[in-house]
N, CA and C of each residue as an Amber inpcrd file, in Angstrom:
protein
   546
  17.3990000  -8.5370000  15.6380000  16.2480000  -7.6750000  16.3080000
  15.8620000  -6.6950000  15.2260000  16.8270000  -5.8960000  14.5770000
  16.4370000  -4.9880000  13.5690000  15.7310000  -5.6160000  12.5210000
  16.2750000  -6.6800000  11.9300000  15.7510000  -7.4300000  10.8550000
  14.3980000  -7.9400000  11.1630000  14.1320000  -8.4550000  12.4490000
  12.6940000  -8.9530000  12.7270000  11.7100000  -7.7660000  12.6870000
  12.1040000  -6.5680000  13.1120000  11.3930000  -5.4170000  13.0430000
  10.9970000  -5.0310000  11.7140000  11.9960000  -5.1550000  10.7840000
  11.6010000  -4.8990000   9.4060000  10.6600000  -5.9270000   8.6980000
  10.6250000  -7.0990000   9.2030000   9.7640000  -8.1410000   8.5590000
   8.4880000  -8.2430000   9.2880000   8.2440000  -7.5830000  10.4280000
   7.0550000  -7.6150000  11.1860000   5.9050000  -6.8400000  10.6620000
   4.8450000  -7.4720000   9.9550000   3.9410000  -6.8100000   9.3790000
   3.1310000  -5.8210000  10.0840000   2.8510000  -6.1110000  11.4290000
   2.0030000  -5.0540000  12.0160000   2.8280000  -3.8570000  12.3830000
   4.1860000  -4.0350000  12.5160000   5.0820000  -2.7940000  12.8450000
   5.0370000  -2.0420000  11.5800000   5.2620000  -2.6510000  10.3860000
   5.3170000  -1.9430000   9.0470000   4.0150000  -1.2620000   8.9610000
   2.8380000  -1.8830000   9.0270000   1.5870000  -1.2140000   8.9090000
   1.3210000  -0.1020000   9.9520000   1.7570000  -0.4300000  11.0690000
   1.5510000   0.5180000  12.2260000   2.3940000   1.9440000  11.9840000
   3.6590000   1.6650000  11.7710000   4.4540000   2.7910000  11.5710000
   3.9780000   3.6530000  10.3510000   3.5930000   2.8890000   9.2720000
   3.1590000   3.5940000   8.1960000   1.9790000   4.4810000   8.4160000
   0.9720000   3.7930000   9.0530000  -0.3200000   4.5150000   9.4320000
   0.1030000   5.7840000  10.3250000   0.9550000   5.6060000  11.2290000
   1.3880000   6.6740000  12.1920000   2.0280000   7.9100000  11.3040000
   2.6650000   7.6240000  10.1260000   3.0430000   8.7500000   9.4350000
   2.0200000   9.7020000   8.8400000   0.8410000   9.1140000   8.6750000
  -0.2870000   9.9260000   8.0930000  -0.7230000  11.1230000   8.9150000
  -0.9580000  10.8420000  10.2950000  -1.2630000  12.2240000  11.0160000
  -0.1290000  13.0880000  11.1420000   1.1210000  12.6090000  11.0480000
   2.3690000  13.4950000  11.0240000   2.2540000  14.2580000   9.8490000
   1.9140000  13.6970000   8.4870000   1.7150000  14.3700000   7.5250000
   0.6590000  15.4780000   7.5330000  -0.4450000  15.0750000   8.1050000
  -1.6350000  16.0540000   8.3960000  -1.3170000  17.1280000   9.2150000
  -0.4790000  16.9210000  10.2830000  -0.1360000  17.9550000  11.2090000
   0.7000000  19.0330000  10.7230000   1.7000000  18.4010000   9.9310000
   2.8930000  19.3080000   9.3740000   2.5780000  19.9500000   7.9250000
   1.3810000  19.8030000   7.5020000   0.8630000  20.1750000   6.1650000
   1.2470000  21.7320000   5.8590000   1.8230000  21.9090000   4.8190000
   2.1090000  23.3560000   4.2850000   1.0980000  23.6630000   3.3260000
   0.7290000  25.0280000   3.3020000  -0.3850000  25.5520000   2.3870000
  -0.0060000  25.2040000   0.8330000  -1.1400000  24.9690000   0.0670000
  -0.9660000  24.6170000  -1.2820000  -2.1920000  23.8330000  -1.7440000
  -3.1990000  24.4880000  -2.0670000  -4.5580000  23.9020000  -2.4560000
  -4.3060000  22.8030000  -3.5340000  -3.6050000  23.2590000  -4.5860000
  -3.6440000  22.2660000  -5.7410000  -2.8210000  21.0740000  -5.4610000
  -1.7090000  21.3260000  -4.8040000  -0.6980000  20.2090000  -4.2980000
  -1.3960000  19.1610000  -3.4110000  -2.1910000  19.7780000  -2.3160000
  -2.8770000  18.9630000  -1.3890000  -3.9730000  18.1160000  -2.0670000
  -4.7200000  18.8070000  -3.1110000  -5.6380000  18.1020000  -3.9630000
  -5.0580000  16.8580000  -4.6500000  -3.9320000  17.1460000  -5.2920000
  -3.2260000  16.1320000  -6.0360000  -2.8470000  15.0330000  -5.1370000
  -2.2040000  15.4230000  -4.0010000  -1.6710000  14.4110000  -3.1220000
  -2.8060000  13.5160000  -2.6060000  -3.7610000  14.0890000  -2.0460000
  -5.0740000  13.3600000  -1.5180000  -5.6900000  12.5180000  -2.6080000
  -5.6240000  12.8900000  -3.9180000  -6.1260000  12.1180000  -4.9500000
  -5.2610000  10.8920000  -5.1960000  -3.9660000  11.0120000  -5.1270000
  -2.9910000   9.9050000  -5.2530000  -3.3640000   8.9520000  -3.9960000
  -3.4090000   9.4860000  -2.8990000  -3.6300000   8.6350000  -1.6680000
  -5.0290000   7.7620000  -1.8490000  -5.9750000   8.4160000  -2.3230000
  -7.3040000   7.8450000  -2.5400000  -7.1220000   6.6460000  -3.6140000
  -6.4180000   6.8930000  -4.5360000  -6.1580000   5.9500000  -5.6580000
  -5.4490000   4.7580000  -4.9740000  -4.5220000   4.9960000  -4.0860000
  -3.8010000   4.0330000  -3.3640000  -4.7940000   3.0580000  -2.4860000
  -5.6270000   3.7060000  -1.7030000  -6.5360000   2.9400000  -0.9160000
  -7.3880000   2.2480000  -1.8820000  -8.0720000   2.8780000  -2.9410000
  -8.9610000   2.0150000  -3.7400000  -8.1120000   0.7460000  -4.3590000
  -6.9670000   1.1230000  -4.8060000  -6.1650000  -0.0060000  -5.1910000
  -6.0320000  -1.0340000  -4.1840000  -5.8760000  -0.7320000  -2.9240000
  -5.5640000  -1.6410000  -1.7540000  -6.9310000  -2.3490000  -1.5950000
  -8.0370000  -1.6870000  -1.5950000  -9.3980000  -2.4330000  -1.3410000
  -9.6660000  -3.4760000  -2.4580000  -9.3090000  -2.9840000  -3.5910000
  -9.4970000  -4.0670000  -4.7930000  -8.4500000  -5.1660000  -4.6110000
  -7.2370000  -5.0840000  -4.4050000  -6.3160000  -6.0460000  -4.1970000
  -6.5690000  -7.0250000  -3.0310000  -7.0440000  -6.3220000  -1.8850000
  -7.3270000  -7.1750000  -0.8150000  -8.5670000  -7.8250000  -0.9230000
  -9.4640000  -7.7110000  -1.7110000 -10.6530000  -8.3490000  -1.9460000
 -10.4710000  -9.7360000  -2.8530000  -9.3420000  -9.7250000  -3.2970000
  -9.0300000 -11.0350000  -4.1760000  -8.1340000 -12.0300000  -3.4220000
  -7.1680000 -11.5620000  -2.6200000  -6.3060000 -12.3770000  -1.9780000
  -6.7400000 -13.1090000  -0.8210000  -6.3200000 -14.3240000  -0.8670000
  -6.5170000 -15.3030000   0.4120000  -5.1880000 -15.7830000   0.6680000
  -4.4790000 -14.8700000   1.6260000  -3.1390000 -15.1370000   1.9750000
  -2.7240000 -16.3750000   2.4420000  -1.6100000 -16.8220000   1.6520000
  -0.9730000 -18.1360000   1.8350000  -1.7250000 -19.3540000   1.5380000
  -3.1010000 -19.1870000   0.9820000  -3.9690000 -20.2670000   0.7050000
  -4.1930000 -20.5560000  -0.7670000  -4.0260000 -19.3170000  -1.5010000
  -4.3270000 -19.4020000  -3.0440000  -3.3660000 -18.2410000  -3.6660000
  -2.6760000 -18.5820000  -4.6720000  -1.7960000 -17.6290000  -5.2120000
  -2.6510000 -16.7940000  -6.2190000  -2.7080000 -15.4410000  -5.9030000
  -3.3930000 -14.6050000  -6.7150000  -2.5350000 -14.2530000  -7.9180000
  -2.7990000 -14.2930000  -9.1500000  -2.0000000 -14.0730000 -10.2770000
  -2.6410000 -13.1250000 -11.3590000  -3.9730000 -12.8900000 -11.0500000
  -4.6910000 -11.9630000 -12.0510000  -5.1890000 -10.8080000 -11.2750000
  -5.8130000  -9.8970000 -12.0880000  -6.3100000  -8.6330000 -11.5420000
  -4.9490000  -7.7780000 -11.2490000  -5.1560000  -7.1180000 -10.0170000
  -4.0490000  -6.3320000  -9.5880000  -2.7190000  -7.1540000  -9.4810000
  -2.8470000  -8.4640000  -9.2430000  -1.7510000  -9.3560000  -9.1870000
  -1.0740000  -9.7340000 -10.6320000  -1.7690000  -9.3120000 -11.6290000
  -1.2250000  -9.4650000 -13.0480000  -0.2490000  -8.5130000 -13.2570000
  -0.2470000  -7.2480000 -12.4620000   0.6060000  -6.1380000 -12.8930000
   1.7790000  -6.0210000 -11.9820000   1.6550000  -6.5080000 -10.5670000
   2.6490000  -6.4680000  -9.6970000   2.3950000  -7.6820000  -8.6960000
   3.6490000  -8.1150000  -8.0260000   3.4250000  -9.1860000  -7.1600000
   2.8070000  -8.7870000  -5.7140000   3.2300000  -7.5040000  -5.4350000
   2.7930000  -6.9220000  -4.2190000   1.8430000  -5.5530000  -4.3030000
   0.7100000  -5.8460000  -4.8740000  -0.1640000  -4.6350000  -5.1080000
  -0.5340000  -3.8610000  -3.8010000  -0.5520000  -4.6240000  -2.7060000
  -0.8640000  -3.9550000  -1.4250000   0.2300000  -2.9560000  -1.0790000
   1.3820000  -3.3100000  -1.4000000   2.6130000  -2.4910000  -1.0240000
   2.6370000  -1.2230000  -1.9050000   2.1940000  -1.4490000  -3.2450000
   2.1000000  -0.3480000  -4.3040000   0.9850000   0.5100000  -3.6930000
  -0.1270000   0.0100000  -3.1320000  -1.2020000   0.8950000  -2.6560000
  -0.6160000   1.7400000  -1.4640000   0.2590000   1.1600000  -0.5550000
   0.7400000   1.7870000   0.5330000   1.6160000   2.8250000   0.1580000
   2.5280000   2.6800000  -0.9350000   3.3310000   3.6680000  -1.5740000
   2.5550000   4.9310000  -2.0390000   1.4250000   4.6230000  -2.7660000
   0.6690000   5.6630000  -3.2320000   0.0450000   6.5670000  -2.2010000
  -0.5540000   5.6350000  -1.1440000  -1.1850000   6.3900000   0.0290000
  -0.0440000   7.3720000   0.7470000   1.0370000   6.8590000   1.2430000
   1.9770000   7.5610000   1.8560000   2.5300000   8.6070000   0.9030000
   2.8740000   8.2780000  -0.1690000   3.4620000   9.3250000  -1.1340000
   2.4760000  10.4330000  -1.3100000   1.2170000  10.0850000  -1.4650000
   0.1860000  11.2160000  -1.6040000   0.1250000  11.9540000  -0.6240000
   0.1170000  11.5040000   0.7190000   0.1110000  12.3000000   1.8730000
   1.3060000  13.1430000   2.0400000   2.4820000  12.5770000   1.6600000
   3.6560000  13.2860000   1.7400000   3.6930000  14.3510000   0.7370000
   3.1990000  14.2260000  -0.4600000   2.9970000  15.3230000  -1.3330000
   2.1950000  16.3770000  -0.9550000   0.9060000  15.9680000  -0.4600000
   0.0940000  16.9280000   0.1630000   0.8440000  17.7310000   1.3150000
   1.5030000  17.0430000   2.0430000   2.0970000  17.7620000   3.2950000
   3.2810000  18.6880000   2.7700000   4.0050000  18.2550000   1.9990000
   5.2160000  19.0580000   1.3870000   6.2590000  19.5640000   2.3400000
   6.2100000  18.8720000   3.4480000   7.1770000  19.2780000   4.5850000
   8.5480000  18.5740000   4.2900000   9.6560000  19.0140000   4.1150000
  10.9010000  18.3260000   3.6770000  11.2590000  17.1250000   4.6800000
  11.0240000  17.4050000   6.0040000  11.3240000  16.4090000   6.8960000
  10.4460000  15.1900000   6.8630000   9.1030000  15.4910000   6.5730000
   8.1750000  14.3810000   6.3090000   8.6330000  13.5740000   5.0250000
   8.9680000  14.1760000   3.9840000   9.3530000  13.4530000   2.7990000
  10.5710000  12.6230000   2.9530000  11.6360000  13.2460000   3.7170000
  12.6960000  12.3370000   4.1480000  12.2530000  11.1570000   4.9940000
  11.4300000  11.3520000   5.8280000  10.8600000  10.2600000   6.8660000
  10.0920000   9.2370000   6.0920000   9.2920000   9.5710000   5.0780000
   8.4860000   8.6630000   4.4410000   9.4360000   7.8640000   3.3920000
  10.3150000   8.6570000   2.8050000  11.2550000   7.8530000   1.9290000
  12.1670000   6.8870000   2.8820000  12.6990000   7.2860000   3.9460000
  13.4010000   6.3010000   4.9200000  12.6590000   5.1050000   5.0910000
  11.3550000   5.3650000   5.5820000  10.4740000   4.2580000   5.9890000
  10.2110000   3.3090000   4.8820000  10.0600000   3.7940000   3.5530000
  10.0220000   2.7110000   2.5070000  11.1230000   1.9980000   2.2880000
  12.3550000   2.6860000   2.4070000  13.5620000   1.9770000   2.1370000
  14.0370000   1.2160000   3.1850000  13.5560000   1.4340000   4.4740000
  13.8980000   0.5200000   5.6290000  13.0250000  -0.7300000   5.4760000
  11.7470000  -0.5350000   5.3440000  10.7430000  -1.7240000   5.3870000
  10.5320000  -2.4770000   4.2200000  10.3440000  -1.8780000   3.0560000
   9.8680000  -2.6610000   1.9230000  10.8010000  -3.5640000   1.0450000
  12.1130000  -3.2310000   0.7780000  12.9160000  -4.1430000   0.1820000
  12.9870000  -5.3770000   0.9070000  13.3090000  -5.4600000   2.3360000
  13.2910000  -6.7580000   2.9900000  12.0590000  -7.5040000   3.1300000
  10.9490000  -6.6200000   3.2020000   9.5850000  -7.3440000   3.2300000
   9.2140000  -8.0180000   1.8000000   9.6860000  -7.3930000   0.7600000
   9.2750000  -7.9600000  -0.5370000  10.2070000  -9.2650000  -0.6550000
  11.5300000  -9.2760000  -0.2870000  12.3290000 -10.3780000  -0.3950000
  11.7420000 -11.5650000   0.6130000  11.2420000 -11.1980000   1.7210000
  10.7450000 -12.2480000   2.6150000   9.4060000 -12.7380000   2.0730000
   8.6430000 -12.0000000   1.6890000   7.2980000 -12.5110000   0.9990000
   7.5280000 -13.3710000  -0.1130000   8.3000000 -12.8330000  -0.9730000
   8.6910000 -13.7190000  -2.1420000   9.3330000 -15.0430000  -1.8700000
  10.2320000 -15.1320000  -0.8210000  10.7790000 -16.3440000  -0.4270000
   9.5540000 -17.2470000   0.2180000   8.7470000 -16.6830000   0.9960000
   7.5480000 -17.3940000   1.5840000   6.6620000 -17.9680000   0.5030000
   6.2430000 -17.1460000  -0.4120000   5.3810000 -17.6140000  -1.5100000
   6.0300000 -18.6910000  -2.3910000   7.1600000 -18.4850000  -2.7460000
   7.9000000 -19.5700000  -3.3670000   7.9790000 -21.0050000  -2.7270000
   8.1860000 -20.7840000  -1.4950000   8.1510000 -22.1460000  -0.4950000
   6.6470000 -22.6830000  -0.5460000   5.7530000 -21.8570000  -0.6370000
   4.3700000 -22.3630000  -0.5140000   3.8560000 -22.8430000  -1.9250000
   4.1250000 -22.0390000  -2.8840000   3.5540000 -22.3510000  -4.2400000
   4.4550000 -22.9300000  -5.2540000   5.7990000 -22.9740000  -4.9790000
   6.8300000 -23.4910000  -5.8540000   6.8730000 -23.0770000  -7.2440000
   6.7860000 -23.9210000  -8.1760000   6.9810000 -23.5650000  -9.5830000
   5.9790000 -22.5750000 -10.1300000   4.6350000 -22.7060000  -9.7130000
   3.6700000 -21.8590000 -10.1160000   4.0540000 -20.3180000  -9.6930000
   4.5490000 -20.1310000  -8.5610000   4.8860000 -18.8750000  -8.0810000
   6.2450000 -18.3740000  -8.8720000   7.1240000 -19.2790000  -9.1150000
   8.3490000 -18.8950000  -9.7810000   8.0530000 -18.4100000 -11.2370000
   7.3280000 -19.2600000 -11.9690000   7.0350000 -18.7290000 -13.2340000
   6.3030000 -17.4070000 -13.4440000   5.2660000 -17.2160000 -12.4360000
   4.4930000 -16.0880000 -12.3390000   5.4380000 -14.7670000 -11.9330000
   6.3400000 -15.0330000 -11.0520000   7.1390000 -14.1120000 -10.4880000
   8.1240000 -13.4330000 -11.5710000   8.5930000 -14.4160000 -12.3200000
   9.5670000 -14.0990000 -13.4420000   8.8630000 -13.0040000 -14.3980000
   7.6360000 -12.9440000 -14.5880000   6.9590000 -12.2240000 -15.5720000
   6.3300000 -10.9340000 -14.9400000   6.2650000 -10.9410000 -13.4560000
   5.5480000  -9.9470000 -12.8280000   6.6100000  -9.1840000 -11.9350000
   6.5670000  -7.8980000 -12.1490000   7.5840000  -7.1400000 -11.0490000
   6.9660000  -7.0170000  -9.8000000   7.8350000  -6.7870000  -8.7430000
   7.6200000  -6.7520000  -7.3310000   6.5460000  -5.6850000  -6.9970000
   6.8940000  -4.4780000  -7.3290000   6.0610000  -3.4200000  -6.8150000
   5.7670000  -2.2980000  -7.8140000   6.5390000  -1.9970000  -8.8220000
   6.3460000  -1.0160000  -9.8510000   6.0420000  -1.6900000 -11.1960000
   4.7680000  -1.5570000 -11.7670000   4.4490000  -2.0590000 -13.0080000
   5.3730000  -1.6520000 -14.1390000   5.7940000  -2.6100000 -14.7810000
   6.7660000  -2.1410000 -15.9220000   6.0170000  -2.1400000 -17.2910000
   4.7830000  -2.7480000 -17.3330000   3.9060000  -2.7660000 -18.3340000
   2.5270000  -3.0920000 -18.0410000   1.6130000  -2.5690000 -18.6490000
   0.1480000  -2.8790000 -18.3960000  -0.2910000  -3.9200000 -19.1990000
  -0.2250000  -5.1310000 -18.5400000  -0.7920000  -6.3480000 -19.2480000
  -1.7870000  -6.9420000 -18.3370000  -2.9420000  -6.2060000 -18.2060000
  -3.9800000  -6.5320000 -17.2890000  -4.6470000  -7.8910000 -17.7040000
  -4.7010000  -8.8340000 -16.6370000  -5.4420000 -10.0490000 -16.8690000
  -6.6550000 -10.0780000 -15.7730000  -7.8590000 -10.0270000 -16.2770000
  -8.8820000 -10.0590000 -15.4840000  -8.7840000 -11.0030000 -14.3640000
  -9.5230000 -10.7850000 -13.1250000  -9.4260000 -11.6470000 -11.9930000
 -10.1680000 -12.9690000 -12.3040000  -9.3680000 -14.0450000 -12.3810000
  -9.7890000 -15.4120000 -12.3090000  -9.4600000 -16.2160000 -11.3720000
  -8.5160000 -15.8370000 -10.5130000  -8.0920000 -16.6050000  -9.3350000
  -9.2130000 -16.6790000  -8.3370000  -9.9110000 -15.5940000  -8.1590000
 -11.0290000 -15.5070000  -7.1760000 -11.8040000 -14.3320000  -7.4080000
 -13.0690000 -14.3250000  -7.2270000 -14.0010000 -13.2510000  -7.3610000
 -13.7490000 -12.0910000  -6.2690000 -13.8940000 -10.8680000  -6.7020000
 -13.6920000  -9.9570000  -5.6860000 -14.7320000  -9.9420000  -4.6020000
 -14.3530000  -9.6970000  -3.3840000 -15.2930000  -9.8550000  -2.2770000
 -15.0760000  -8.6600000  -1.2310000 -16.1390000  -7.8700000  -1.0950000
 -16.0500000  -6.7340000  -0.1270000 -15.7680000  -7.2160000   1.1570000
 -16.4240000  -8.4740000   1.5320000 -16.1510000  -8.9340000   2.7570000
 -14.7060000  -9.4550000   3.0950000 -14.1850000  -9.9070000   2.0590000
 -12.7300000 -10.3390000   2.0200000 -11.8190000  -9.1550000   2.2060000
 -12.0730000  -8.1210000   1.4550000 -11.3010000  -6.8760000   1.4610000
 -11.5230000  -6.1390000   2.7440000 -12.7490000  -5.7320000   3.0770000
 -12.8950000  -4.7730000   4.2090000 -12.9710000  -5.3210000   5.5100000
 -13.3260000  -6.6280000   5.5770000 -13.4400000  -7.2790000   7.0960000
 -12.3440000  -8.1280000   7.1680000 -12.0190000  -9.2220000   6.5420000
 -11.0960000 -10.1980000   6.7010000  -9.6800000  -9.6550000   6.4480000
  -9.4350000  -8.8050000   5.4020000  -8.2270000  -8.2570000   5.2250000
  -7.9330000  -6.8580000   5.8570000  -9.0250000  -6.3860000   6.5680000
  -8.9330000  -5.1630000   7.3850000  -8.8060000  -3.8780000   6.5640000
  -9.3360000  -3.8010000   5.4550000  -9.3210000  -2.3640000   4.7510000
 -10.4260000  -1.3940000   5.3760000 -11.3000000  -1.8980000   5.9690000
 -12.3880000  -0.9470000   6.5010000 -11.7020000  -0.0200000   7.5740000
 -11.0540000  -0.6150000   8.5440000 -10.5750000   0.2600000   9.5460000
  -9.4670000   1.2810000   8.9870000  -8.5500000   0.6800000   7.9860000
  -7.5910000   1.5130000   7.3330000  -8.2030000   2.7410000   6.5490000
  -9.3590000   2.3040000   5.8240000  -9.9790000   3.4060000   5.0540000
 -10.5450000   4.3920000   5.9360000 -11.0640000   4.0490000   7.1540000
 -11.7350000   5.0770000   7.9140000 -10.5200000   5.9010000   8.5850000
  -9.5520000   5.2840000   9.0180000  -8.3920000   5.9970000   9.5260000
  -7.7400000   6.9340000   8.3310000  -7.7750000   6.5760000   7.1710000
  -7.3470000   7.4970000   6.1770000  -8.1700000   8.7890000   5.9760000
  -9.5140000   8.3930000   5.9670000 -10.5690000   9.5020000   6.0820000
 -10.3660000  10.5250000   7.2080000  -9.9320000  10.0230000   8.4230000
  -9.7430000  10.9320000   9.6420000  -8.5130000  11.6920000   9.3530000
  -7.5830000  11.1130000   8.8040000  -6.1210000  11.8100000   8.4570000
  -6.4240000  12.8610000   7.4840000  -7.0600000  12.5580000   6.3690000
  -7.3500000  13.5290000   5.2530000  -8.2680000  14.8240000   5.7990000
  -9.1750000  14.4050000   6.6980000 -10.0720000  15.5160000   7.3370000
  -9.2120000  16.2380000   8.1650000  -8.1540000  15.7750000   8.9740000
  -7.2330000  16.4910000   9.9660000  -6.4080000  17.3380000   8.8900000
  -5.9190000  16.8680000   7.8950000  -5.0130000  17.5980000   6.9710000
  -5.8100000  18.8190000   6.4590000  -7.0370000  18.6300000   5.9200000
  -7.7800000  19.7990000   5.3520000  -8.2130000  20.6490000   6.4280000
  -8.4150000  20.1960000   7.5910000  -8.7600000  21.0270000   8.7730000
  -7.6550000  22.0150000   9.1720000  -6.3780000  21.3310000   9.1470000
  -5.2970000  22.1290000   9.7270000  -4.9920000  23.2680000   8.5330000
  -5.4820000  23.1650000   7.2990000  -5.2780000  24.0880000   6.3160000
  -6.4980000  25.2170000   6.1920000  -7.5610000  24.7070000   7.0730000
  -8.6650000  25.8010000   7.1830000  -9.5030000  25.4770000   5.8400000
  -9.4670000  24.2290000   5.3700000 -10.2860000  24.0250000   4.0750000
 -11.5750000  23.3270000   4.5590000 -11.7200000  22.8370000   5.7370000
 -13.0440000  22.3270000   6.2010000 -13.0820000  22.7590000   7.7670000
């Protein structure tokens, strides 16, 4: 049961998104820290929007663009978003909760996704995965997107980045409002 929860994508996304209003609600004063944290979160969402505009899940293996740096760029984007909000918040309990969330969900999700992609794409996946780290880039060896052209429709509508982006904006507004900055 616990393992199924760890691998359930909607649970992982839902719990991750629920942590954002917690960060916003418990934010501690610190204008510079909040600015840096929200900038990191913005970079994470822009990264997700880019990566989501290329991927056609389980149909075509993306190996260029964001996928030339890491096998799971959407997870990297999630890490930047939540890490940025946690930094902006600076509440020790939130930082512990966000860290626990990542350690609980992401290592098993990466193993599951890798096994699934290897089963679907075989040797092509295997050779690409050997040269490409899972979530943290070890080198910058950018290869322009040749697997598929970036598509706003693919990213924002089919892969759901539009509602996520809007939710992030609301959470950022709440955080800034709680600090009296807007």
